[in-house]
Structures are given as C-alpha cells and as structure tokens.
C-alpha positions in Angstrom: 17.4 -85.8 -8.6 19.5 -84.3 -12.5 22.4 -82.5 -15.5 25.8 -83.9 -15.9 27.3 -80.4 -15.9 26.0 -79.0 -12.5 28.4 -78.1 -9.7 27.0 -81.0 -7.8 29.1 -83.4 -10.1 31.7 -85.5 -8.3 29.7 -86.0 -5.0 31.1 -88.9 -3.0 29.7 -92.1 -4.0 29.1 -91.4 -7.6 28.2 -94.5 -9.5 28.1 -95.6 -13.2 24.5 -96.0 -14.5 23.8 -99.8 -14.5 23.1 -101.3 -17.9 19.3 -101.4 -18.6 17.7 -104.9 -18.8 15.9 -105.9 -22.0 13.0 -103.5 -22.8 9.8 -104.5 -21.2 7.2 -105.0 -24.0 4.5 -107.4 -23.0 1.6 -108.2 -25.3 -1.1 -105.9 -23.8 -4.4 -107.4 -23.2 -7.0 -105.7 -25.4 -9.3 -105.7 -22.4 -6.9 -104.1 -20.1 -8.5 -100.6 -20.2 -11.5 -102.1 -18.6 -9.4 -103.9 -16.0 -7.7 -100.7 -14.9 -10.8 -98.6 -14.4 -10.0 -98.4 -10.6 -6.7 -96.8 -11.5 -8.3 -94.2 -13.7 -10.8 -93.3 -11.2 -8.1 -91.3 -9.3 -5.4 -91.0 -12.0 -7.7 -89.6 -14.6 -8.8 -90.8 -18.0 -6.1 -93.1 -19.4 -3.9 -92.3 -16.5 -3.2 -88.7 -17.7 -4.3 -86.7 -14.6 -3.7 -83.0 -15.0 -1.8 -80.7 -12.8 -4.9 -79.3 -11.2 -5.4 -82.5 -9.1 -3.3 -84.2 -6.5 -3.0 -87.6 -8.1 0.0 -88.0 -10.4 0.0 -88.8 -14.2 0.9 -92.5 -14.8 0.4 -92.7 -18.6 3.8 -92.9 -20.4 6.0 -93.3 -17.3 8.8 -95.9 -17.4 7.4 -99.4 -16.9 10.2 -100.3 -14.4 9.2 -97.2 -12.2 5.4 -97.9 -12.4 6.0 -101.6 -11.5 8.3 -100.8 -8.6 5.7 -98.3 -7.2 3.0 -100.9 -7.4 5.2 -103.3 -5.5 6.0 -100.6 -2.9 2.4 -99.9 -2.2 1.5 -103.5 -2.0 4.5 -104.4 0.2 4.4 -101.4 2.6 7.3 -99.4 1.3 4.8 -96.5 0.3 2.0 -95.6 2.5 -1.4 -94.8 1.0 -4.2 -97.0 2.3 -6.4 -97.0 -0.8 -3.5 -98.2 -3.0 -2.4 -100.7 -0.6 -5.8 -102.1 -0.3 -6.4 -102.3 -4.0 -3.1 -104.0 -4.7 -2.8 -106.4 -1.7 -3.9 -109.5 -3.5 -2.3 -108.8 -6.9 0.5 -111.0 -8.3 3.8 -109.6 -9.4 2.8 -110.7 -13.0 -0.3 -108.8 -12.9 1.4 -105.7 -11.6 3.9 -106.0 -14.4 1.0 -106.0 -16.9 -0.5 -103.0 -15.3 2.8 -101.1 -15.4 3.3 -102.1 -19.1 -0.2 -101.0 -20.2 0.2 -97.5 -18.7 3.9 -97.1 -19.8 2.9 -97.9 -23.4 0.3 -94.9 -23.5 1.4 -91.9 -25.6 -0.8 -89.0 -24.6 -0.5 -85.2 -24.6 0.2 -83.5 -21.5 -2.0 -80.4 -20.2 -0.1 -77.0 -20.2 1.3 -76.1 -16.7 -0.5 -73.7 -14.4 0.8 -70.3 -13.8 3.9 -70.1 -11.4 2.8 -70.3 -7.7 5.7 -68.7 -6.1 7.6 -65.3 -6.2 10.6 -64.9 -8.7 13.3 -65.3 -6.1 11.8 -68.7 -4.9 11.4 -69.9 -8.5 15.1 -69.0 -9.2 16.1 -70.9 -6.1 14.1 -73.9 -7.3 15.7 -73.6 -10.8 19.2 -73.6 -9.4 18.6 -76.6 -7.2 17.1 -78.5 -10.2 19.8 -77.8 -12.6 22.9 -77.3 -10.3 22.2 -78.8 -6.9 24.1 -77.7 -4.0 27.3 -79.7 -3.6 28.2 -78.1 -0.2 25.1 -79.8 1.3 25.4 -83.0 -0.7 22.4 -82.2 -3.0 23.0 -83.4 -6.6 21.1 -81.5 -9.4 17.7 -83.2 -10.1 18.7 -83.4 -13.8 21.7 -85.6 -13.0 19.2 -88.6 -12.4 15.9 -87.6 -13.8 17.3 -86.5 -17.3 18.2 -83.1 -18.8 14.6 -82.6 -19.9 13.3 -84.0 -16.5 10.9 -86.4 -18.3 12.6 -89.4 -16.5 15.0 -92.0 -17.6 14.4 -95.6 -18.7 13.7 -98.1 -17.1 12.9 -96.8 -13.6 13.5 -93.1 -13.1 10.3 -91.0 -13.3 9.7 -87.5 -14.7 9.6 -84.4 -12.6 7.6 -82.3 -14.9 4.0 -82.6 -15.6 3.2 -83.1 -12.0 1.0 -81.1 -9.5 2.9 -79.0 -7.0 1.0 -80.4 -4.1 2.0 -83.9 -5.1 5.7 -83.0 -5.5 5.6 -81.4 -1.9 4.0 -84.5 -0.4 6.4 -87.0 -1.9 9.5 -85.2 -1.0 8.0 -84.9 2.5 7.3 -88.6 2.4 10.9 -89.4 1.6 12.0 -87.1 4.5 9.8 -88.9 7.0 10.3 -92.4 5.9 6.6 -92.8 4.7 8.0 -93.5 1.3 11.0 -95.9 0.9 12.9 -97.6 -1.9 15.4 -100.4 -2.1 18.6 -99.6 -0.1 20.7 -97.5 -0.7 17.7 -95.2 -0.8 19.1 -92.2 -2.7 16.0 -90.2 -2.8 15.6 -90.4 0.9 19.3 -89.3 1.3 18.7 -86.3 -0.9 15.3 -85.3 0.4 16.7 -85.2 4.1 19.2 -82.5 2.9 16.4 -80.2 1.7 14.9 -77.5 3.9 11.3 -76.7 3.8 12.2 -73.5 1.7 14.0 -75.7 -0.7 11.1 -78.0 -1.2 8.7 -75.3 -1.7 10.9 -73.6 -4.2 11.8 -76.8 -6.2 8.1 -77.9 -6.4 6.9 -74.4 -7.5 9.5 -74.3 -10.2 9.0 -77.8 -11.5 5.1 -77.5 -11.6 5.4 -74.4 -13.7 7.4 -76.0 -16.4 5.9 -77.2 -19.7 6.5 -80.7 -20.6 9.1 -80.8 -23.5 8.2 -82.7 -26.7 6.1 -85.9 -26.1 7.4 -86.3 -22.6 9.0 -89.7 -23.2 11.6 -90.7 -20.7 15.2 -90.6 -22.0 16.9 -93.8 -22.9 19.7 -93.2 -20.5 20.9 -90.7 -17.9 23.2 -87.9 -19.0 26.2 -89.4 -17.1 27.0 -91.5 -14.0 24.6 -91.3 -11.2 25.8 -89.0 -8.3 25.3 -91.7 -5.7 24.4 -95.4 -5.4 20.7 -95.8 -6.0 18.9 -99.0 -4.9 15.9 -98.6 -7.1 18.0 -98.2 -10.2 20.2 -101.1 -9.3 17.2 -103.3 -8.6 16.0 -102.6 -12.2 19.4 -103.6 -13.6 19.2 -106.9 -11.8 15.9 -107.6 -13.5 13.7 -106.9 -10.3 11.5 -104.6 -12.5 10.3 -104.9 -16.2 
C-alpha cells in the first residue's frame, strides 16, 4: 500500500524497488480508439470512468499495471466473467497495445464526491493510508502507491480517483483470493490483515480525495518497498511493458 516516513517502515521483508525496465512507448495505432470501444462501454469515454460508477478509470494508468491486469483477467488470476470472455483469445502483444493506448491518455479527473463516512472513520482511513499499522504488519499505502497516491511506474496503480465501491470490492477480492498476482502476492498479504472496519475507512477516505495535479504516476516509489512484491518484480524482469 504507501510514504517512506510512516511508522510502518522497517517491516520484515522490506525490499529495494527493482530498477524499471525501458519505458514502454509503442507506436499507437491511429485506429485504436475504434478497436477499444468494448473497453469504453464499461470504463467510460476514453477510459476515464467517474467516481459515480463501479468501473475504474483506466486512462493514464501505468502501462505495466494495465498490461498485467489484462493478463490476469485472461489467465484467471482475476475473476470477472465479462472481462475474461472479452480477452480470452487476445494475444500478449495485442494486450500490450491496449495497455499502451490507455496509459498514454492524459485526461482530467472528475472531482471527488462528498465524504461517505463519519469523521472518526475518515481519520482512521487517513492514518492507515499515510502511516499504516506496523503492529499488525500493515504498511502505509503511500509506501508503495506513491506519496500522492497516483501510482508508480511501471506497474503500481493509483488509489485516488476511484469509486468507493470499487475500492471495497477489490480489497475484498484480495482477501478471498478472487484477485491474485504473481507470488509473493504483497497485496493479498496486506489485505488479509485489514478488518472490515479498516477497509470501509480506507475506501471512504481515498474516494473523497481529489486527484493531485494531472494524476500522473510517479517515476519511482518514495523508498524501498516494505515487502517483496511479485507484480513489481515481474515488471522489472520485463514480463510487463
């Protein structure tokens, strides 16, 4: 989850951030917008779904992250039948093209909705996001997702600019194994330490935050990752764009 100065620093298993592979910058097919209409039917025009819907924004997310998620849906590490059906016959190369297309889009974010929780719950969420809980093995979200929570290149997604329902459902999917990543699965490990009250508080606080600046992912994490993370390591090996 993310800042290098929260009390969750120094958790066992902390690991240096792997060096990023060469930037992924494919020549975008000018006809790609027509070819991804099936994506925008759910994720919104140009992939910039607003916080009022369930489906997450995909425009401007790190290409490595988008590519991995497409692979995970196609190969069964994430469970959503509509996505799996759409992707089941697509090649790795075509999925890279889709990821590169949406990653390259620079579009404004919608303003956040009003907070959907009481002040004590929002404060609890803020503390977990910025400080974590070292006693329970929960790192601060900002340690991985960046101080601005806009994600980190090449494969760590943003936590701001997402609907609360989506955040709740994805943390729940990590907890139950419906969503998985490359081993060691750091998000599954973190999610399983969170109580239902933690999840509700974190999602309420994150969903109420405005997206800073243009929302671009950071070039690198603020410091060493607090634990080994297979998805990030796969990107460093070149398994992602």
